[in-house]
C-alpha positions in Angstrom: 28.3 -47.4 -14.7 30.6 -45.9 -17.3 30.8 -42.1 -17.6 33.1 -42.0 -20.7 31.6 -38.8 -22.2 33.9 -36.3 -23.8 34.5 -33.6 -21.1 35.7 -30.1 -20.8 36.5 -27.8 -18.0 33.7 -25.4 -18.4 31.3 -25.1 -15.4 27.5 -25.2 -15.8 24.6 -25.1 -13.4 23.9 -28.8 -13.8 27.5 -30.1 -13.5 30.3 -29.8 -11.0 32.4 -26.8 -11.6 35.4 -28.9 -12.7 33.6 -31.1 -15.2 31.1 -30.4 -18.0 29.9 -33.4 -20.1 29.8 -32.4 -23.7 27.1 -33.7 -26.1 27.8 -37.1 -27.7 26.6 -38.1 -31.2 25.8 -41.8 -31.7 25.6 -42.9 -35.3 26.5 -45.8 -37.7 27.5 -46.4 -41.3 24.7 -49.0 -41.6 22.2 -46.2 -42.4 24.2 -45.0 -45.4 23.7 -48.2 -47.4 20.5 -49.5 -46.0 17.0 -48.9 -47.3 13.5 -50.3 -46.7 13.1 -50.7 -50.5 12.9 -48.3 -53.4 9.1 -47.6 -53.0 9.1 -47.3 -49.3 9.1 -43.8 -47.6 12.4 -44.9 -45.9 14.2 -45.4 -49.2 15.8 -42.0 -48.5 19.1 -41.3 -46.6 18.4 -39.6 -43.3 20.8 -40.3 -40.5 23.8 -40.4 -42.9 22.7 -37.0 -44.2 22.5 -35.5 -40.7 26.0 -36.9 -40.0 27.5 -35.6 -43.2 25.9 -32.1 -42.8 27.1 -31.8 -39.2 30.6 -32.7 -40.2 30.5 -30.4 -43.3 29.4 -27.6 -41.0 32.3 -28.2 -38.6 29.9 -29.2 -35.8 30.9 -32.8 -35.4 34.5 -33.5 -34.6 35.6 -37.2 -34.3 36.0 -36.7 -30.5 32.3 -36.5 -29.9 31.1 -39.1 -32.4 30.7 -42.8 -31.5 29.7 -45.8 -33.6 26.5 -47.4 -32.1 26.7 -50.9 -30.7 24.2 -53.6 -31.8 21.8 -54.5 -29.0 22.0 -58.2 -27.9 18.9 -60.4 -27.9 19.1 -60.4 -24.1 19.0 -56.6 -24.1 16.2 -56.5 -26.6 14.2 -58.9 -24.5 14.0 -56.3 -21.7 10.9 -55.1 -23.7 10.5 -57.4 -26.7 9.2 -61.0 -26.8 12.0 -63.5 -27.4 10.0 -65.3 -30.1 9.5 -62.0 -32.0 13.2 -61.2 -31.7 14.0 -64.7 -33.1 11.5 -64.3 -35.9 12.9 -61.0 -37.0 16.5 -62.3 -36.9 15.4 -65.3 -39.0 13.5 -63.1 -41.5 16.7 -61.2 -42.1 18.8 -64.3 -42.6 16.2 -65.9 -45.0 15.0 -62.7 -46.6 11.5 -63.9 -46.5 8.6 -64.6 -44.1 5.9 -67.2 -44.4 2.3 -66.1 -44.2 1.9 -67.2 -40.6 5.0 -65.3 -39.4 3.9 -62.2 -41.4 0.5 -62.2 -39.8 1.7 -62.9 -36.2 4.5 -60.3 -36.2 3.4 -57.8 -38.8 6.4 -58.5 -41.0 6.7 -58.6 -44.7 4.0 -55.9 -45.2 4.1 -52.6 -47.0 4.9 -50.7 -43.8 7.4 -53.3 -42.4 9.0 -54.9 -45.3 11.7 -57.6 -45.6 15.0 -56.0 -46.5 18.6 -57.0 -46.1 19.3 -55.2 -42.7 15.8 -55.6 -41.2 17.2 -57.0 -37.9 20.7 -55.4 -37.7 19.6 -51.9 -38.5 16.9 -51.6 -35.7 19.1 -53.6 -33.3 21.9 -51.0 -33.8 19.5 -48.0 -33.4 18.2 -49.6 -30.3 21.7 -50.4 -29.0 22.5 -46.7 -29.3 19.5 -45.9 -27.1 20.4 -48.4 -24.5 24.0 -47.2 -24.5 22.8 -43.6 -24.2 20.5 -44.5 -21.2 23.4 -46.2 -19.4 25.9 -43.4 -20.0 23.5 -40.8 -18.9 22.4 -42.6 -15.8 26.0 -43.0 -14.8 26.8 -39.3 -15.1 25.6 -36.3 -13.1 24.5 -34.6 -16.4 25.0 -35.0 -20.1 23.5 -34.9 -23.6 23.4 -37.8 -26.1 22.0 -37.5 -29.6 21.0 -40.5 -31.6 18.9 -39.5 -34.6 18.3 -43.2 -35.6 16.7 -44.1 -32.2 13.2 -42.6 -32.6 11.4 -45.8 -33.5 8.4 -45.2 -31.2 5.7 -47.5 -32.7 7.1 -51.0 -32.2 5.2 -53.3 -29.8 6.7 -56.0 -27.6 5.8 -58.8 -30.1 5.1 -57.0 -33.4 6.6 -54.5 -35.8 4.5 -51.3 -36.3 4.7 -48.2 -38.4 8.2 -48.8 -39.9 9.5 -49.6 -36.4 10.8 -53.1 -35.7 12.3 -52.5 -32.2 11.2 -49.7 -29.9 14.4 -47.8 -29.2 12.9 -45.0 -27.1 11.3 -47.6 -24.7 14.6 -49.5 -24.3 16.5 -46.3 -23.8 14.1 -45.2 -21.1 14.3 -48.7 -19.5 18.1 -48.4 -19.4 17.8 -45.1 -17.5 15.3 -46.6 -15.1 17.2 -49.8 -14.6 20.3 -47.8 -13.8 18.7 -45.8 -11.0 17.0 -42.8 -12.6 13.6 -42.3 -10.9 11.7 -39.9 -13.1 11.9 -39.7 -16.9 10.0 -37.2 -19.1 9.4 -38.4 -22.7 8.3 -35.6 -25.1 7.3 -36.8 -28.6 7.2 -34.2 -31.4 6.6 -36.5 -34.3 3.6 -36.0 -36.5 2.4 -39.5 -35.5 1.3 -40.3 -31.9 4.0 -42.0 -29.9 1.7 -44.9 -29.1 4.3 -47.6 -28.4 6.1 -45.6 -25.8 2.9 -44.4 -24.1 1.5 -47.9 -23.9 4.8 -49.3 -22.6 4.8 -46.9 -19.6 1.0 -46.5 -19.1 1.2 -48.0 -15.6 4.6 -46.7 -14.6 4.5 -43.5 -12.5 8.2 -43.0 -13.1 7.6 -42.0 -16.7 5.5 -39.1 -18.0 4.9 -39.4 -21.8 3.8 -36.3 -23.7 3.0 -36.4 -27.4 2.2 -33.6 -29.9 0.9 -35.2 -33.1 -1.6 -34.7 -35.9 -5.2 -35.4 -34.9 -6.9 -38.1 -37.0 -3.6 -39.5 -38.5 -2.4 -43.1 -38.2 -2.2 -44.8 -35.7 -5.5 -43.0 -34.8 -4.7 -43.0 -31.1 -3.6 -40.3 -28.6 -6.8 -38.4 -28.0 -6.7 -35.6 -25.5 -9.1 -37.4 -23.2 -7.2 -40.7 -23.2 -6.0 -42.1 -19.9 -7.2 -39.3 -17.6 -5.5 -40.8 -14.5 -2.3 -41.9 -16.1 1.0 -40.1 -16.6 0.3 -39.7 -20.4 -0.5 -36.3 -21.9 -1.7 -36.1 -25.5 -1.8 -33.0 -27.6 -3.5 -33.9 -30.9 -3.3 -30.9 -33.1 -5.2 -30.0 -36.3 -3.8 -29.9 -39.8 -1.8 -26.8 -40.8 -0.4 -26.6 -37.2 1.9 -23.7 -37.3 5.0 -22.3 -35.6 3.1 -19.9 -33.4 0.8 -22.8 -32.2 3.8 -24.9 -31.4 5.4 -22.1 -29.4 2.0 -21.7 -27.6 1.8 -25.3 -26.5 5.4 -25.3 -25.5 4.9 -22.3 -23.2 1.5 -23.1 -21.8 1.5 -26.9 -21.5 4.7 -28.7 -22.2 7.2 -26.7 -20.2 4.9 -26.3 -17.2 4.1 -30.0 -17.1 7.8 -30.8 -17.4 8.7 -28.5 -14.6 6.0 -29.9 -12.4 7.1 -33.5 -13.0 10.7 -32.6 -12.0 12.4 -35.2 -14.3 15.9 -36.5 -13.6 16.2 -37.4 -17.3 14.5 -36.2 -20.5 14.0 -38.0 -23.8 12.9 -35.9 -26.8 11.7 -37.6 -29.9 12.2 -35.2 -32.8 10.4 -36.6 -35.8 10.8 -34.3 -38.8 7.5 -35.4 -40.4 5.8 -32.5 -38.7 7.6 -30.1 -41.0 5.7 -28.4 -43.8 7.6 -30.0 -46.7 7.2 -33.6 -45.4 4.8 -35.8 -47.5 3.4 -37.9 -44.7 1.6 -35.3 -42.6 -0.5 -32.1 -43.0 1.3 -30.1 -40.4 3.1 -26.9 -41.3 6.0 -26.4 -38.9 9.4 -24.9 -39.9 12.5 -26.6 -38.6 13.0 -23.5 -36.4 10.0 -24.5 -34.4 11.5 -27.9 -33.5 14.9 -26.3 -32.8 13.2 -23.8 -30.4 11.4 -26.6 -28.7 14.6 -28.7 -28.2 16.4 -25.6 -26.9 13.7 -24.8 -24.4 13.2 -28.4 -23.2 16.9 -29.1 -22.6 16.7 -27.2 -19.3 14.1 -29.4 -17.8 16.5 -32.2 -16.7 20.3 -32.7 -16.3 20.3 -35.8 -18.5 19.0 -35.4 -22.0 18.6 -38.0 -24.7 17.5 -36.7 -28.1 16.4 -39.1 -30.8 15.0 -38.7 -34.3 11.8 -40.2 -35.6 9.7 -39.8 -38.8 10.8 -37.6 -41.7 10.4 -38.5 -45.3 11.8 -35.6 -47.3 15.6 -36.1 -47.4 16.4 -32.4 -47.5 14.0 -31.3 -44.7 14.9 -34.2 -42.4 18.7 -33.9 -42.9 18.7 -30.1 -42.4 16.4 -30.4 -39.3 18.4 -33.1 -37.6 21.8 -31.5 -38.3 20.3 -28.3 -36.8 19.2 -30.1 -33.7 22.8 -31.3 -33.2 23.9 -27.6 -33.4 21.3 -26.6 -30.9 22.4 -29.3 -28.4 25.9 -27.7 -28.7 24.8 -24.2 -28.2 25.4 -23.3 -31.8 22.9 -21.2 -33.9 22.0 -23.4 -36.9 20.5 -20.5 -38.8 23.7 -19.8 -40.7 24.6 -20.2 -44.4 25.8 -23.7 -45.2 29.5 -24.2 -46.0 30.3 -25.1 -49.6 30.9 -28.7 -48.3 27.4 -28.7 -46.7 25.8 -27.4 -49.8 27.5 -30.2 -51.7 26.0 -32.7 -49.4 22.5 -31.3 -50.0 23.0 -31.1 -53.8 24.0 -34.7 -53.9 20.7 -35.9 -52.5 17.9 -37.3 -54.7 14.3 -38.2 -54.1 12.0 -40.2 -56.4 8.8 -38.3 -55.4 7.6 -35.5 -57.7 8.9 -32.8 -55.3 12.3 -34.3 -55.6 12.6 -34.1 -59.3 12.7 -30.3 -59.3 13.7 -29.3 -55.8 13.6 -25.7 -54.8 16.9 -23.9 -54.5 16.5 -23.2 -50.8 16.7 -26.9 -50.1 20.4 -26.6 -51.1 21.4 -23.1 -50.0 20.0 -22.8 -46.5 19.7 -25.0 -43.4 16.9 -22.9 -41.9 13.3 -23.0 -43.1 11.3 -19.8 -43.6 9.2 -19.2 -40.4 5.6 -20.4 -40.5 3.7 -18.2 -38.1 0.0 -18.1 -37.8 -3.0 -17.7 -35.5 -3.4 -19.8 -32.4 -6.7 -21.5 -33.4 -9.5 -22.5 -31.0 -8.8 -26.2 -31.5 -5.3 -25.7 -30.2 -6.5 -23.7 -27.2 -8.9 -26.5 -26.3 -6.2 -29.1 -26.5 -4.0 -27.0 -24.2 -6.8 -26.5 -21.7 -7.5 -30.2 -21.6 -3.9 -31.0 -21.1 -3.5 -28.5 -18.2 -5.6 -30.8 -16.0 -2.6 -33.1 -15.9 -0.9 -30.6 -13.6 -3.2 -31.9 -10.8 -1.4 -35.2 -10.9 1.8 -33.6 -9.6 0.3 -31.7 -6.7 
């Protein structure tokens, strides 16, 4: 297995003293010109903004950036049904789906529309996850960041929730197929990571843990679900705040991760849990997600971080660029460079909030903290989740 990460001679606890594997950023220019359509929540630039901000801040030299490969149909078929892969490929080529194809595969709908790159774009984001899994499995330790690879809803034979292929599942399978024996998957998206949980419901090599808004689509992920499986759900109430996120991290997420003793960690960092996102009622600052990533990184020697939801171009771009900084040991709470401010001022958004954006969306990368009380609903969710500890002895 290849181990062609950028390296430096700086010792760490997880690597041999003569080699440290530096974080690697997987991206692609396909995201810059690709859109799900003008009226879709994914009409906005996201991955390209994170790349541009990271470069403008001086955090992303060419030596640690790599263009993502496109997953082959054979690689996709490790999880997805061949007939579905073929239907999606055909839909891109023809730029249409008939009624039967649309019904069978959930294509050509408002959530999963037909658009020019509807096969290539998810195949590239999935190819990045597969490459990351193989690289990490072939190294003693390392970090790979692929913000495009958080498509956690897709099913084996159907698109779901803006997700055509399930990149996190295929990234985890690449880790497992390459010899990794225990993988912890932590999903911080506002929406339940249903596709990943279901994919590994009967696999005791993978512990899935999802923090998501209770009562929001896909309306799954109750705390009491799958009591005997390695799946832990933390459904949180609207207005979930930074203090509550820190509380769950300290009392549930980190203890569960330590007990599971993962050899690899996959973190899904959907930015739709942030207060200024239009598709959730959660109230986190990007600092809460940065603290979570920083704390989780120590749970395993191999770390894959992917993106996810996020439908405000300023909040998602700032958040994901900041995550890349965290992965490199850089404090992202610094003033943007003039070049980075230029990236932010060049963005546009058709929603009402984007017509008169507040000045802080341009002049700072860090959100104002959003502390608050730890409510009883959150304490109950934490108490229910702690029973999972018994599965690990």
